[in-house]
C-alpha positions in Angstrom: 24.5 -70.3 13.4 28.1 -71.4 13.2 30.7 -69.8 11.0 31.2 -71.4 7.7 27.6 -72.8 7.3 25.5 -71.5 4.6 21.9 -70.7 5.3 19.3 -72.4 2.8 16.1 -70.3 2.2 13.1 -72.2 1.0 10.8 -70.4 -1.5 8.0 -69.8 0.9 10.7 -68.4 3.3 11.9 -66.1 0.6 8.3 -65.0 0.1 7.8 -64.3 3.7 10.7 -62.2 4.1 10.2 -60.3 0.8 6.3 -59.6 2.0 7.6 -58.6 5.7 10.4 -56.1 3.9 7.8 -54.7 2.0 5.0 -54.1 4.5 8.1 -52.6 6.8 9.2 -50.3 3.9 5.9 -48.9 3.0 5.0 -48.5 6.7 8.0 -46.3 7.3 7.5 -44.4 3.9 3.8 -43.6 4.8 4.8 -42.4 8.5 7.3 -40.3 7.0 6.5 -38.9 3.4 9.3 -37.2 1.3 8.0 -33.8 2.6 9.0 -34.7 6.2 7.2 -35.4 9.5 4.1 -33.0 8.8 3.4 -35.1 5.7 3.9 -32.3 3.2 5.3 -32.9 -0.4 7.5 -30.2 -1.8 5.8 -27.9 -4.1 2.4 -27.9 -2.3 0.5 -24.6 -2.3 0.8 -24.4 1.4 4.4 -25.4 2.1 5.3 -21.8 3.5 2.4 -21.2 5.7 2.5 -24.8 7.0 6.4 -24.5 7.6 5.7 -21.3 9.8 3.3 -23.1 12.0 3.3 -22.0 15.5 1.6 -23.9 18.7 -2.4 -23.1 18.7 -3.8 -21.4 21.6 -7.2 -22.1 23.5 -9.6 -23.6 22.5 -7.3 -25.5 20.0 -4.3 -25.9 22.1 -2.0 -29.0 21.0 -2.6 -28.3 17.3 -0.5 -26.0 15.1 -1.5 -22.7 14.1 -1.1 -21.0 10.7 -2.4 -18.3 8.5 -3.9 -19.4 5.0 -5.9 -17.6 2.6 -9.0 -18.6 1.0 -9.5 -16.4 -1.9 -8.7 -12.8 -0.7 -9.5 -13.6 3.0 -6.5 -14.4 5.3 -7.5 -16.8 7.8 -6.2 -17.9 11.3 -6.6 -21.7 11.2 -5.7 -24.5 13.6 -3.6 -27.2 11.6 -4.4 -31.0 11.9 -1.4 -32.8 10.1 -0.9 -35.9 12.2 -3.1 -38.8 12.2 -4.1 -38.4 15.7 -4.9 -34.6 15.1 -6.9 -35.5 12.2 -8.9 -38.0 14.1 -9.5 -35.5 17.1 -10.5 -32.6 14.7 -13.3 -30.4 16.2 -14.7 -33.0 18.4 -16.0 -31.4 21.5 -15.4 -27.9 20.4 -18.1 -25.5 20.9 -16.5 -22.2 20.2 -13.6 -21.9 17.9 -12.6 -18.8 19.8 -10.2 -16.6 17.6 -9.7 -19.2 15.0 -11.6 -19.1 11.6 -11.2 -23.0 11.3 -9.4 -26.2 11.2 -7.2 -27.3 8.2 -6.8 -30.9 7.6 -3.6 -31.8 5.8 -2.7 -35.2 4.3 0.6 -36.5 2.9 -0.8 -37.5 -0.3 -4.1 -37.1 -2.2 -6.9 -39.2 -1.0 -10.8 -39.3 -0.6 -11.1 -40.4 3.1 -14.5 -39.5 4.8 -15.2 -37.2 7.5 -17.7 -37.8 10.4 -19.1 -35.2 12.8 -19.1 -37.9 15.8 -18.7 -35.8 19.0 -19.1 -32.5 17.1 -21.7 -30.2 18.6 -22.0 -27.5 15.9 -22.9 -27.4 12.2 -19.7 -27.1 9.8 -18.8 -26.3 6.3 -16.0 -28.3 4.8 -14.2 -27.5 1.8 -11.9 -30.1 0.1 -8.9 -28.7 -2.0 -6.2 -30.5 -4.3 -2.5 -29.9 -4.0 -2.7 -26.5 -5.9 -5.3 -25.2 -3.6 -8.0 -25.6 -6.1 -11.5 -26.6 -4.6 -12.7 -29.8 -5.6 -15.8 -30.3 -3.4 -17.7 -29.0 -0.4 -20.4 -29.9 2.1 -22.6 -28.6 5.0 -22.0 -31.2 8.0 -24.7 -31.5 10.5 -23.9 -32.1 14.3 -23.7 -35.6 15.7 -22.7 -34.8 19.1 -24.0 -38.0 21.0 -22.9 -40.3 18.2 -19.8 -42.2 17.3 -17.8 -42.8 14.0 -20.0 -45.9 13.4 -23.4 -44.3 13.9 -22.9 -40.8 12.5 -23.1 -40.0 8.7 -20.0 -39.8 6.8 -19.1 -36.8 4.6 -16.8 -37.7 1.6 -15.6 -35.5 -1.5 -16.3 -36.7 -4.8 -12.7 -36.0 -6.0 -9.4 -36.7 -4.5 -8.1 -34.0 -2.2 -4.9 -33.0 -0.3 -6.4 -30.6 2.3 -9.7 -30.2 3.8 -10.8 -27.1 5.6 -13.6 -26.9 8.2 -15.2 -23.6 9.3 -18.4 -22.8 11.2 -21.5 -23.2 8.9 -21.5 -20.1 6.7 -17.9 -19.3 7.1 -16.0 -21.3 4.5 -16.2 -18.6 1.6 -14.6 -19.3 -1.7 -11.6 -19.0 -3.7 -8.3 -20.8 -4.3 -6.5 -22.0 -1.1 -3.1 -20.4 -0.5 -0.5 -18.9 1.9 -1.5 -15.4 2.9 0.7 -12.8 1.7 
């Protein structure tokens, strides 16, 4: 473009630029919510526990580790708070070792479904709102040889912020909160 010449925008070009700008804006906003890279929003019940995460050990190395309470029980859990971690979850894990389960942390309330594809053991899953109140729970059966398309989906009947998976029978009850 030479200096002194004005650029003329046509209506279709303006609409395309606005649409592209909106897509980029929402993509960036979705990948880095107001609460930071871990996807937490300020004021969630688990802020303190999740901020104090340390790297998880075997057999869940690669995830974070935190202590959260379910009712009166303080649990050692692996944390899946990034998209790739949530996809991996407990696939292929046959023994939780010293961990009580895995907590899936989402940046906003939602109703996404879970699958047991590649998961060799029966699990319980509890779904919790941002205040730590249980909104639903399910018993999930193994689908070790299946893939996401061939295994059953497990969905909460209500919107949730957190999902906690434990070995079958290990979920317990109560409000999800930070230990202490």
